[in-house]
PDB file of N, CA, C and O in Angstrom:
ATOM      1  N   MET A   1      69.370  28.766  29.487  1.00  0.00           N
ATOM      2  CA  MET A   1      69.039  29.289  29.331  1.00  0.00           C
ATOM      3  C   MET A   1      67.482  29.219  28.469  1.00  0.00           C
ATOM      4  O   MET A   1      67.359  28.639  27.390  1.00  0.00           O
ATOM      5  N   THR A   2      66.360  29.925  29.184  1.00  0.00           N
ATOM      6  CA  THR A   2      65.393  29.851  28.519  1.00  0.00           C
ATOM      7  C   THR A   2      65.093  30.428  26.990  1.00  0.00           C
ATOM      8  O   THR A   2      65.059  31.646  26.813  1.00  0.00           O
ATOM      9  N   LYS A   3      64.888  29.550  25.954  1.00  0.00           N
ATOM     10  CA  LYS A   3      64.404  29.789  24.648  1.00  0.00           C
ATOM     11  C   LYS A   3      62.989  30.496  24.508  1.00  0.00           C
ATOM     12  O   LYS A   3      62.029  29.790  24.815  1.00  0.00           O
ATOM     13  N   VAL A   4      62.658  32.119  23.981  1.00  0.00           N
ATOM     14  CA  VAL A   4      61.423  32.372  23.996  1.00  0.00           C
ATOM     15  C   VAL A   4      60.771  32.737  22.708  1.00  0.00           C
ATOM     16  O   VAL A   4      61.284  33.600  21.996  1.00  0.00           O
ATOM     17  N   ALA A   5      59.928  32.272  22.447  1.00  0.00           N
ATOM     18  CA  ALA A   5      59.238  32.311  20.982  1.00  0.00           C
ATOM     19  C   ALA A   5      58.299  33.630  20.882  1.00  0.00           C
ATOM     20  O   ALA A   5      57.296  33.456  21.573  1.00  0.00           O
ATOM     21  N   ILE A   6      58.308  34.809  20.283  1.00  0.00           N
ATOM     22  CA  ILE A   6      57.026  35.295  20.313  1.00  0.00           C
ATOM     23  C   ILE A   6      56.366  35.373  18.686  1.00  0.00           C
ATOM     24  O   ILE A   6      56.859  35.642  17.590  1.00  0.00           O
ATOM     25  N   ILE A   7      55.564  35.147  18.963  1.00  0.00           N
ATOM     26  CA  ILE A   7      54.222  34.763  17.914  1.00  0.00           C
ATOM     27  C   ILE A   7      53.716  35.943  17.635  1.00  0.00           C
ATOM     28  O   ILE A   7      52.948  36.555  18.378  1.00  0.00           O
ATOM     29  N   GLN A   8      54.106  36.313  16.584  1.00  0.00           N
ATOM     30  CA  GLN A   8      53.603  37.613  15.711  1.00  0.00           C
ATOM     31  C   GLN A   8      52.734  37.416  14.736  1.00  0.00           C
ATOM     32  O   GLN A   8      53.096  38.206  13.864  1.00  0.00           O
ATOM     33  N   THR A   9      51.610  36.722  14.269  1.00  0.00           N
ATOM     34  CA  THR A   9      50.852  36.266  13.091  1.00  0.00           C
ATOM     35  C   THR A   9      49.628  36.923  13.430  1.00  0.00           C
ATOM     36  O   THR A   9      49.449  37.462  14.522  1.00  0.00           O
ATOM     37  N   THR A  10      48.288  36.862  11.969  1.00  0.00           N
ATOM     38  CA  THR A  10      47.073  37.243  12.189  1.00  0.00           C
ATOM     39  C   THR A  10      46.662  36.072  12.713  1.00  0.00           C
ATOM     40  O   THR A  10      47.156  34.970  12.471  1.00  0.00           O
ATOM     41  N   PRO A  11      45.579  36.353  13.574  1.00  0.00           N
ATOM     42  CA  PRO A  11      44.294  35.761  14.258  1.00  0.00           C
ATOM     43  C   PRO A  11      43.291  35.191  12.772  1.00  0.00           C
ATOM     44  O   PRO A  11      43.156  35.825  11.726  1.00  0.00           O
ATOM     45  N   VAL A  12      42.978  34.480  12.945  1.00  0.00           N
ATOM     46  CA  VAL A  12      41.567  34.509  12.340  1.00  0.00           C
ATOM     47  C   VAL A  12      40.458  34.818  12.844  1.00  0.00           C
ATOM     48  O   VAL A  12      39.743  34.000  13.424  1.00  0.00           O
ATOM     49  N   PHE A  13      40.040  36.616  12.613  1.00  0.00           N
ATOM     50  CA  PHE A  13      39.187  37.236  13.202  1.00  0.00           C
ATOM     51  C   PHE A  13      38.235  36.632  13.269  1.00  0.00           C
ATOM     52  O   PHE A  13      37.880  35.740  12.499  1.00  0.00           O
ATOM     53  N   LEU A  14      37.454  37.202  14.597  1.00  0.00           N
ATOM     54  CA  LEU A  14      36.828  36.526  14.854  1.00  0.00           C
ATOM     55  C   LEU A  14      35.979  35.284  14.713  1.00  0.00           C
ATOM     56  O   LEU A  14      34.752  35.227  14.806  1.00  0.00           O
ATOM     57  N   SER A  15      36.786  34.346  14.483  1.00  0.00           N
ATOM     58  CA  SER A  15      36.972  32.780  14.922  1.00  0.00           C
ATOM     59  C   SER A  15      37.509  32.139  15.949  1.00  0.00           C
ATOM     60  O   SER A  15      38.630  31.704  15.685  1.00  0.00           O
ATOM     61  N   LYS A  16      37.168  31.937  16.922  1.00  0.00           N
ATOM     62  CA  LYS A  16      37.850  31.521  18.400  1.00  0.00           C
ATOM     63  C   LYS A  16      38.460  30.466  17.938  1.00  0.00           C
ATOM     64  O   LYS A  16      39.670  30.355  18.130  1.00  0.00           O
ATOM     65  N   GLU A  17      37.768  29.513  17.261  1.00  0.00           N
ATOM     66  CA  GLU A  17      38.004  27.901  17.141  1.00  0.00           C
ATOM     67  C   GLU A  17      39.347  27.503  16.119  1.00  0.00           C
ATOM     68  O   GLU A  17      40.354  26.801  16.218  1.00  0.00           O
ATOM     69  N   LYS A  18      38.729  28.384  15.091  1.00  0.00           N
ATOM     70  CA  LYS A  18      40.197  28.094  14.243  1.00  0.00           C
ATOM     71  C   LYS A  18      41.543  29.232  14.735  1.00  0.00           C
ATOM     72  O   LYS A  18      42.719  28.870  14.731  1.00  0.00           O
ATOM     73  N   THR A  19      41.206  30.279  15.039  1.00  0.00           N
ATOM     74  CA  THR A  19      42.523  30.509  16.078  1.00  0.00           C
ATOM     75  C   THR A  19      43.146  30.074  16.702  1.00  0.00           C
ATOM     76  O   THR A  19      44.371  30.038  16.584  1.00  0.00           O
ATOM     77  N   ILE A  20      42.401  29.542  17.687  1.00  0.00           N
ATOM     78  CA  ILE A  20      42.937  28.299  18.647  1.00  0.00           C
ATOM     79  C   ILE A  20      43.942  27.344  18.161  1.00  0.00           C
ATOM     80  O   ILE A  20      44.942  27.020  18.801  1.00  0.00           O
ATOM     81  N   VAL A  21      43.559  26.825  16.759  1.00  0.00           N
ATOM     82  CA  VAL A  21      44.098  25.626  16.072  1.00  0.00           C
ATOM     83  C   VAL A  21      45.705  26.173  15.322  1.00  0.00           C
ATOM     84  O   VAL A  21      46.743  25.534  15.152  1.00  0.00           O
ATOM     85  N   GLN A  22      45.352  27.633  14.987  1.00  0.00           N
ATOM     86  CA  GLN A  22      46.558  28.240  14.631  1.00  0.00           C
ATOM     87  C   GLN A  22      47.748  28.417  15.842  1.00  0.00           C
ATOM     88  O   GLN A  22      48.972  28.288  15.814  1.00  0.00           O
ATOM     89  N   ALA A  23      46.878  28.740  16.809  1.00  0.00           N
ATOM     90  CA  ALA A  23      48.057  29.253  18.204  1.00  0.00           C
ATOM     91  C   ALA A  23      48.339  27.624  18.141  1.00  0.00           C
ATOM     92  O   ALA A  23      49.545  27.458  17.954  1.00  0.00           O
ATOM     93  N   VAL A  24      47.814  26.691  18.211  1.00  0.00           N
ATOM     94  CA  VAL A  24      48.477  25.233  18.838  1.00  0.00           C
ATOM     95  C   VAL A  24      49.354  25.093  17.423  1.00  0.00           C
ATOM     96  O   VAL A  24      50.440  24.546  17.618  1.00  0.00           O
ATOM     97  N   GLU A  25      49.213  25.308  16.650  1.00  0.00           N
ATOM     98  CA  GLU A  25      50.104  25.014  15.224  1.00  0.00           C
ATOM     99  C   GLU A  25      51.529  26.211  15.712  1.00  0.00           C
ATOM    100  O   GLU A  25      52.701  25.851  15.827  1.00  0.00           O
ATOM    101  N   SER A  26      51.177  27.189  15.865  1.00  0.00           N
ATOM    102  CA  SER A  26      52.277  27.845  16.303  1.00  0.00           C
ATOM    103  C   SER A  26      53.090  27.689  17.580  1.00  0.00           C
ATOM    104  O   SER A  26      54.206  28.161  17.795  1.00  0.00           O
ATOM    105  N   VAL A  27      52.441  27.044  18.284  1.00  0.00           N
ATOM    106  CA  VAL A  27      53.503  26.444  19.392  1.00  0.00           C
ATOM    107  C   VAL A  27      54.054  25.306  19.432  1.00  0.00           C
ATOM    108  O   VAL A  27      54.876  24.912  20.259  1.00  0.00           O
ATOM    109  N   LYS A  28      53.561  24.680  18.429  1.00  0.00           N
ATOM    110  CA  LYS A  28      54.357  23.088  18.007  1.00  0.00           C
ATOM    111  C   LYS A  28      55.528  23.327  17.394  1.00  0.00           C
ATOM    112  O   LYS A  28      56.671  22.975  17.686  1.00  0.00           O
ATOM    113  N   GLN A  29      54.848  24.357  15.972  1.00  0.00           N
ATOM    114  CA  GLN A  29      56.662  25.159  15.535  1.00  0.00           C
ATOM    115  C   GLN A  29      57.601  25.309  16.589  1.00  0.00           C
ATOM    116  O   GLN A  29      58.630  24.648  16.727  1.00  0.00           O
ATOM    117  N   ALA A  30      57.118  26.368  17.444  1.00  0.00           N
ATOM    118  CA  ALA A  30      57.802  27.204  17.904  1.00  0.00           C
ATOM    119  C   ALA A  30      58.616  26.142  19.368  1.00  0.00           C
ATOM    120  O   ALA A  30      59.476  26.497  20.174  1.00  0.00           O
ATOM    121  N   SER A  31      58.001  24.979  19.246  1.00  0.00           N
ATOM    122  CA  SER A  31      58.915  23.929  20.563  1.00  0.00           C
ATOM    123  C   SER A  31      59.395  23.315  19.882  1.00  0.00           C
ATOM    124  O   SER A  31      60.467  22.976  20.385  1.00  0.00           O
ATOM    125  N   ALA A  32      59.206  22.685  18.442  1.00  0.00           N
ATOM    126  CA  ALA A  32      59.850  22.214  17.411  1.00  0.00           C
ATOM    127  C   ALA A  32      61.681  22.855  17.315  1.00  0.00           C
ATOM    128  O   ALA A  32      62.804  22.363  17.201  1.00  0.00           O
ATOM    129  N   GLU A  33      61.140  24.040  17.427  1.00  0.00           N
ATOM    130  CA  GLU A  33      62.313  24.822  17.268  1.00  0.00           C
ATOM    131  C   GLU A  33      63.425  25.237  18.596  1.00  0.00           C
ATOM    132  O   GLU A  33      64.483  25.865  18.581  1.00  0.00           O
ATOM    133  N   GLY A  34      62.886  24.776  19.383  1.00  0.00           N
ATOM    134  CA  GLY A  34      63.336  25.221  20.898  1.00  0.00           C
ATOM    135  C   GLY A  34      63.355  25.809  21.650  1.00  0.00           C
ATOM    136  O   GLY A  34      64.310  26.150  22.347  1.00  0.00           O
ATOM    137  N   ALA A  35      61.835  26.198  21.724  1.00  0.00           N
ATOM    138  CA  ALA A  35      61.047  27.605  22.506  1.00  0.00           C
ATOM    139  C   ALA A  35      60.795  26.873  23.824  1.00  0.00           C
ATOM    140  O   ALA A  35      60.091  26.010  23.298  1.00  0.00           O
ATOM    141  N   SER A  36      60.797  26.723  24.372  1.00  0.00           N
ATOM    142  CA  SER A  36      59.691  26.162  25.884  1.00  0.00           C
ATOM    143  C   SER A  36      59.019  27.369  26.370  1.00  0.00           C
ATOM    144  O   SER A  36      58.784  27.181  27.563  1.00  0.00           O
ATOM    145  N   LEU A  37      58.538  28.695  25.945  1.00  0.00           N
ATOM    146  CA  LEU A  37      57.822  29.995  26.414  1.00  0.00           C
ATOM    147  C   LEU A  37      57.613  30.332  25.464  1.00  0.00           C
ATOM    148  O   LEU A  37      58.561  30.799  24.831  1.00  0.00           O
ATOM    149  N   VAL A  38      56.076  30.284  24.736  1.00  0.00           N
ATOM    150  CA  VAL A  38      55.935  30.905  23.379  1.00  0.00           C
ATOM    151  C   VAL A  38      54.493  31.826  24.154  1.00  0.00           C
ATOM    152  O   VAL A  38      53.695  31.557  25.052  1.00  0.00           O
ATOM    153  N   VAL A  39      54.690  32.854  23.352  1.00  0.00           N
ATOM    154  CA  VAL A  39      53.772  34.399  23.789  1.00  0.00           C
ATOM    155  C   VAL A  39      53.317  34.727  22.536  1.00  0.00           C
ATOM    156  O   VAL A  39      54.004  34.849  21.521  1.00  0.00           O
ATOM    157  N   PHE A  40      51.917  34.888  22.670  1.00  0.00           N
ATOM    158  CA  PHE A  40      51.167  35.658  21.830  1.00  0.00           C
ATOM    159  C   PHE A  40      50.948  36.988  21.824  1.00  0.00           C
ATOM    160  O   PHE A  40      51.570  37.612  22.683  1.00  0.00           O
ATOM    161  N   THR A  41      50.023  37.797  20.879  1.00  0.00           N
ATOM    162  CA  THR A  41      50.379  39.156  20.861  1.00  0.00           C
ATOM    163  C   THR A  41      48.838  39.280  21.645  1.00  0.00           C
ATOM    164  O   THR A  41      47.930  38.485  21.403  1.00  0.00           O
ATOM    165  N   GLU A  42      48.678  40.754  22.911  1.00  0.00           N
ATOM    166  CA  GLU A  42      47.513  40.980  23.172  1.00  0.00           C
ATOM    167  C   GLU A  42      46.442  40.223  22.293  1.00  0.00           C
ATOM    168  O   GLU A  42      46.607  39.934  21.108  1.00  0.00           O
ATOM    169  N   THR A  43      45.273  39.932  23.079  1.00  0.00           N
ATOM    170  CA  THR A  43      43.859  39.911  22.332  1.00  0.00           C
ATOM    171  C   THR A  43      44.376  38.993  20.885  1.00  0.00           C
ATOM    172  O   THR A  43      43.908  39.287  19.785  1.00  0.00           O
ATOM    173  N   PHE A  44      44.949  38.355  20.979  1.00  0.00           N
ATOM    174  CA  PHE A  44      44.670  37.196  19.761  1.00  0.00           C
ATOM    175  C   PHE A  44      44.092  36.272  19.514  1.00  0.00           C
ATOM    176  O   PHE A  44      44.221  35.554  18.523  1.00  0.00           O
ATOM    177  N   ILE A  45      43.267  36.153  20.516  1.00  0.00           N
ATOM    178  CA  ILE A  45      41.564  35.418  20.512  1.00  0.00           C
ATOM    179  C   ILE A  45      40.829  36.578  21.089  1.00  0.00           C
ATOM    180  O   ILE A  45      40.853  36.820  22.295  1.00  0.00           O
ATOM    181  N   PRO A  46      40.277  37.182  20.356  1.00  0.00           N
ATOM    182  CA  PRO A  46      39.352  36.965  19.315  1.00  0.00           C
ATOM    183  C   PRO A  46      39.646  37.760  17.666  1.00  0.00           C
ATOM    184  O   PRO A  46      39.157  37.824  16.538  1.00  0.00           O
ATOM    185  N   GLY A  47      40.857  38.291  18.528  1.00  0.00           N
ATOM    186  CA  GLY A  47      41.734  39.435  17.610  1.00  0.00           C
ATOM    187  C   GLY A  47      41.142  40.807  17.768  1.00  0.00           C
ATOM    188  O   GLY A  47      40.044  40.802  18.324  1.00  0.00           O
ATOM    189  N   TYR A  48      41.626  42.026  17.397  1.00  0.00           N
ATOM    190  CA  TYR A  48      41.393  43.137  18.096  1.00  0.00           C
ATOM    191  C   TYR A  48      41.320  44.340  16.622  1.00  0.00           C
ATOM    192  O   TYR A  48      42.233  44.529  15.819  1.00  0.00           O
ATOM    193  N   PRO A  49      40.322  44.827  16.625  1.00  0.00           N
ATOM    194  CA  PRO A  49      40.018  45.443  15.408  1.00  0.00           C
ATOM    195  C   PRO A  49      40.530  46.949  15.785  1.00  0.00           C
ATOM    196  O   PRO A  49      39.870  47.687  16.517  1.00  0.00           O
ATOM    197  N   ALA A  50      41.580  47.262  15.296  1.00  0.00           N
ATOM    198  CA  ALA A  50      41.768  48.885  15.815  1.00  0.00           C
ATOM    199  C   ALA A  50      41.121  49.946  15.075  1.00  0.00           C
ATOM    200  O   ALA A  50      41.391  51.140  15.205  1.00  0.00           O
ATOM    201  N   TRP A  51      40.105  49.374  14.158  1.00  0.00           N
ATOM    202  CA  TRP A  51      39.455  50.597  13.483  1.00  0.00           C
ATOM    203  C   TRP A  51      38.539  50.964  14.491  1.00  0.00           C
ATOM    204  O   TRP A  51      38.073  52.101  14.413  1.00  0.00           O
ATOM    205  N   ILE A  52      38.062  49.985  15.740  1.00  0.00           N
ATOM    206  CA  ILE A  52      36.759  50.421  16.470  1.00  0.00           C
ATOM    207  C   ILE A  52      36.750  51.758  17.679  1.00  0.00           C
ATOM    208  O   ILE A  52      35.883  52.086  18.489  1.00  0.00           O
ATOM    209  N   TRP A  53      38.013  52.286  17.408  1.00  0.00           N
ATOM    210  CA  TRP A  53      38.374  53.596  17.770  1.00  0.00           C
ATOM    211  C   TRP A  53      37.989  54.907  17.012  1.00  0.00           C
ATOM    212  O   TRP A  53      37.886  56.086  17.351  1.00  0.00           O
ATOM    213  N   ARG A  54      37.779  54.051  15.571  1.00  0.00           N
ATOM    214  CA  ARG A  54      37.633  54.923  14.886  1.00  0.00           C
ATOM    215  C   ARG A  54      35.733  55.086  14.695  1.00  0.00           C
ATOM    216  O   ARG A  54      35.548  55.412  13.523  1.00  0.00           O
ATOM    217  N   LEU A  55      34.757  55.001  15.226  1.00  0.00           N
ATOM    218  CA  LEU A  55      33.432  54.671  15.555  1.00  0.00           C
ATOM    219  C   LEU A  55      33.031  56.142  16.284  1.00  0.00           C
ATOM    220  O   LEU A  55      33.518  56.581  17.326  1.00  0.00           O
ATOM    221  N   ARG A  56      31.781  56.914  15.252  1.00  0.00           N
ATOM    222  CA  ARG A  56      31.492  57.858  16.107  1.00  0.00           C
ATOM    223  C   ARG A  56      30.549  57.509  17.355  1.00  0.00           C
ATOM    224  O   ARG A  56      29.547  56.802  17.244  1.00  0.00           O
ATOM    225  N   PRO A  57      30.958  58.052  18.484  1.00  0.00           N
ATOM    226  CA  PRO A  57      30.450  57.893  19.803  1.00  0.00           C
ATOM    227  C   PRO A  57      28.867  58.186  19.349  1.00  0.00           C
ATOM    228  O   PRO A  57      28.723  59.043  18.476  1.00  0.00           O
ATOM    229  N   GLY A  58      28.130  57.786  19.675  1.00  0.00           N
ATOM    230  CA  GLY A  58      26.365  57.861  19.409  1.00  0.00           C
ATOM    231  C   GLY A  58      25.632  57.802  17.888  1.00  0.00           C
ATOM    232  O   GLY A  58      24.493  57.337  17.835  1.00  0.00           O
ATOM    233  N   GLY A  59      26.318  58.297  16.594  1.00  0.00           N
ATOM    234  CA  GLY A  59      26.417  57.982  15.446  1.00  0.00           C
ATOM    235  C   GLY A  59      26.340  56.625  15.153  1.00  0.00           C
ATOM    236  O   GLY A  59      25.453  56.002  14.570  1.00  0.00           O
ATOM    237  N   ASP A  60      27.477  56.224  15.678  1.00  0.00           N
ATOM    238  CA  ASP A  60      27.360  54.419  15.247  1.00  0.00           C
ATOM    239  C   ASP A  60      27.444  53.769  16.030  1.00  0.00           C
ATOM    240  O   ASP A  60      28.235  52.844  15.847  1.00  0.00           O
ATOM    241  N   TRP A  61      26.549  53.833  17.668  1.00  0.00           N
ATOM    242  CA  TRP A  61      26.425  52.982  18.324  1.00  0.00           C
ATOM    243  C   TRP A  61      25.907  51.688  18.329  1.00  0.00           C
ATOM    244  O   TRP A  61      26.158  50.893  19.234  1.00  0.00           O
ATOM    245  N   SER A  62      24.959  51.343  17.046  1.00  0.00           N
ATOM    246  CA  SER A  62      24.894  50.334  16.951  1.00  0.00           C
ATOM    247  C   SER A  62      25.822  49.712  15.963  1.00  0.00           C
ATOM    248  O   SER A  62      25.110  48.942  15.317  1.00  0.00           O
ATOM    249  N   VAL A  63      26.791  49.660  15.604  1.00  0.00           N
ATOM    250  CA  VAL A  63      27.963  49.295  15.006  1.00  0.00           C
ATOM    251  C   VAL A  63      28.658  48.624  15.921  1.00  0.00           C
ATOM    252  O   VAL A  63      28.985  47.441  16.011  1.00  0.00           O
ATOM    253  N   SER A  64      28.894  49.873  16.810  1.00  0.00           N
ATOM    254  CA  SER A  64      30.059  49.773  18.351  1.00  0.00           C
ATOM    255  C   SER A  64      29.316  48.256  19.421  1.00  0.00           C
ATOM    256  O   SER A  64      29.954  47.326  19.914  1.00  0.00           O
ATOM    257  N   GLU A  65      27.518  48.560  19.497  1.00  0.00           N
ATOM    258  CA  GLU A  65      27.309  47.177  20.241  1.00  0.00           C
ATOM    259  C   GLU A  65      27.322  45.456  19.545  1.00  0.00           C
ATOM    260  O   GLU A  65      27.554  44.314  19.943  1.00  0.00           O
ATOM    261  N   ASP A  66      26.904  46.172  18.248  1.00  0.00           N
ATOM    262  CA  ASP A  66      27.267  44.273  17.723  1.00  0.00           C
ATOM    263  C   ASP A  66      28.739  44.160  17.173  1.00  0.00           C
ATOM    264  O   ASP A  66      29.025  43.092  16.631  1.00  0.00           O
ATOM    265  N   SER A  67      29.578  45.006  17.240  1.00  0.00           N
ATOM    266  CA  SER A  67      31.383  44.928  16.997  1.00  0.00           C
ATOM    267  C   SER A  67      31.211  44.059  18.604  1.00  0.00           C
ATOM    268  O   SER A  67      31.242  42.848  18.823  1.00  0.00           O
ATOM    269  N   TYR A  68      31.082  44.867  19.272  1.00  0.00           N
ATOM    270  CA  TYR A  68      31.599  44.177  20.864  1.00  0.00           C
ATOM    271  C   TYR A  68      30.605  43.019  21.277  1.00  0.00           C
ATOM    272  O   TYR A  68      30.903  42.237  22.181  1.00  0.00           O
ATOM    273  N   ALA A  69      29.665  42.954  20.729  1.00  0.00           N
ATOM    274  CA  ALA A  69      29.066  41.752  20.778  1.00  0.00           C
ATOM    275  C   ALA A  69      29.959  40.259  20.265  1.00  0.00           C
ATOM    276  O   ALA A  69      30.631  39.423  20.869  1.00  0.00           O
ATOM    277  N   LEU A  70      29.654  40.408  19.202  1.00  0.00           N
ATOM    278  CA  LEU A  70      30.960  39.402  18.332  1.00  0.00           C
ATOM    279  C   LEU A  70      32.524  39.207  18.875  1.00  0.00           C
ATOM    280  O   LEU A  70      33.155  38.150  18.851  1.00  0.00           O
ATOM    281  N   LEU A  71      32.992  40.509  19.376  1.00  0.00           N
ATOM    282  CA  LEU A  71      34.469  40.010  19.831  1.00  0.00           C
ATOM    283  C   LEU A  71      33.578  39.158  21.612  1.00  0.00           C
ATOM    284  O   LEU A  71      33.738  37.960  21.847  1.00  0.00           O
ATOM    285  N   LEU A  72      33.242  39.531  21.999  1.00  0.00           N
ATOM    286  CA  LEU A  72      32.831  38.366  23.220  1.00  0.00           C
ATOM    287  C   LEU A  72      32.198  37.163  23.014  1.00  0.00           C
ATOM    288  O   LEU A  72      32.385  36.189  23.743  1.00  0.00           O
ATOM    289  N   GLU A  73      31.496  37.169  22.109  1.00  0.00           N
ATOM    290  CA  GLU A  73      31.117  35.723  21.590  1.00  0.00           C
ATOM    291  C   GLU A  73      32.493  35.152  21.329  1.00  0.00           C
ATOM    292  O   GLU A  73      32.977  34.302  22.077  1.00  0.00           O
ATOM    293  N   HIS A  74      33.202  35.684  20.126  1.00  0.00           N
ATOM    294  CA  HIS A  74      34.703  35.002  20.097  1.00  0.00           C
ATOM    295  C   HIS A  74      35.716  35.262  21.107  1.00  0.00           C
ATOM    296  O   HIS A  74      36.830  35.426  20.609  1.00  0.00           O
ATOM    297  N   SER A  75      35.664  35.363  22.548  1.00  0.00           N
ATOM    298  CA  SER A  75      36.198  35.581  23.099  1.00  0.00           C
ATOM    299  C   SER A  75      37.045  33.986  23.946  1.00  0.00           C
ATOM    300  O   SER A  75      36.362  32.972  24.086  1.00  0.00           O
ATOM    301  N   VAL A  76      38.058  34.008  24.268  1.00  0.00           N
ATOM    302  CA  VAL A  76      37.918  32.413  25.118  1.00  0.00           C
ATOM    303  C   VAL A  76      37.261  32.986  27.013  1.00  0.00           C
ATOM    304  O   VAL A  76      37.516  33.954  27.730  1.00  0.00           O
ATOM    305  N   ASP A  77      36.365  31.769  27.157  1.00  0.00           N
ATOM    306  CA  ASP A  77      35.800  32.040  28.292  1.00  0.00           C
ATOM    307  C   ASP A  77      36.971  30.850  29.553  1.00  0.00           C
ATOM    308  O   ASP A  77      37.392  29.700  29.432  1.00  0.00           O
ATOM    309  N   LEU A  78      37.072  31.617  30.352  1.00  0.00           N
ATOM    310  CA  LEU A  78      38.608  30.535  31.593  1.00  0.00           C
ATOM    311  C   LEU A  78      37.263  29.546  32.241  1.00  0.00           C
ATOM    312  O   LEU A  78      37.382  28.373  32.595  1.00  0.00           O
ATOM    313  N   ALA A  79      36.352  30.130  32.272  1.00  0.00           N
ATOM    314  CA  ALA A  79      35.404  28.844  32.680  1.00  0.00           C
ATOM    315  C   ALA A  79      34.631  27.599  32.114  1.00  0.00           C
ATOM    316  O   ALA A  79      33.663  26.952  32.516  1.00  0.00           O
ATOM    317  N   SER A  80      35.397  27.534  31.092  1.00  0.00           N
ATOM    318  CA  SER A  80      35.329  26.281  29.752  1.00  0.00           C
ATOM    319  C   SER A  80      36.429  26.030  29.719  1.00  0.00           C
ATOM    320  O   SER A  80      37.383  26.328  30.437  1.00  0.00           O
ATOM    321  N   ASP A  81      36.281  25.320  28.644  1.00  0.00           N
ATOM    322  CA  ASP A  81      37.741  24.466  28.237  1.00  0.00           C
ATOM    323  C   ASP A  81      38.544  24.836  26.802  1.00  0.00           C
ATOM    324  O   ASP A  81      39.154  24.227  25.923  1.00  0.00           O
ATOM    325  N   ASP A  82      38.230  25.962  27.062  1.00  0.00           N
ATOM    326  CA  ASP A  82      38.065  26.565  24.829  1.00  0.00           C
ATOM    327  C   ASP A  82      39.813  26.529  25.433  1.00  0.00           C
ATOM    328  O   ASP A  82      40.433  26.044  24.487  1.00  0.00           O
ATOM    329  N   LEU A  83      40.443  26.720  26.152  1.00  0.00           N
ATOM    330  CA  LEU A  83      42.240  26.721  25.981  1.00  0.00           C
ATOM    331  C   LEU A  83      42.737  25.369  25.926  1.00  0.00           C
ATOM    332  O   LEU A  83      43.806  25.160  25.354  1.00  0.00           O
ATOM    333  N   GLU A  84      41.894  24.141  26.613  1.00  0.00           N
ATOM    334  CA  GLU A  84      42.434  23.074  26.743  1.00  0.00           C
ATOM    335  C   GLU A  84      43.465  22.090  25.173  1.00  0.00           C
ATOM    336  O   GLU A  84      44.112  21.051  25.301  1.00  0.00           O
ATOM    337  N   PRO A  85      43.302  22.727  24.147  1.00  0.00           N
ATOM    338  CA  PRO A  85      43.912  22.163  23.018  1.00  0.00           C
ATOM    339  C   PRO A  85      45.461  22.717  23.413  1.00  0.00           C
ATOM    340  O   PRO A  85      46.299  21.817  23.478  1.00  0.00           O
ATOM    341  N   LEU A  86      45.829  23.757  23.620  1.00  0.00           N
ATOM    342  CA  LEU A  86      47.068  24.660  24.321  1.00  0.00           C
ATOM    343  C   LEU A  86      47.831  23.770  25.612  1.00  0.00           C
ATOM    344  O   LEU A  86      49.020  23.972  25.857  1.00  0.00           O
ATOM    345  N   TYR A  87      47.316  23.138  26.111  1.00  0.00           N
ATOM    346  CA  TYR A  87      47.934  22.213  27.473  1.00  0.00           C
ATOM    347  C   TYR A  87      48.742  21.571  26.991  1.00  0.00           C
ATOM    348  O   TYR A  87      49.394  20.783  27.676  1.00  0.00           O
TER     349      TYR A  87
END
């Protein structure tokens, strides 16, 4: 039987590098406890601000634009080696 670990920890918001380090440590711990499949929450990297939907359309446009730019900047780029530490 496959043992699954579901990681429910807070990422280091807007820090792709630190969150990946945290993910590696979580995988190591779960593996040491017998897990062969480790699952993270959606948008673990770069994190997901639930408050982003509370911004006013139009009125908060610059805040929204800046926020999404930061989220994109700290997101995983699948064409790069961002996730190599997790292999």
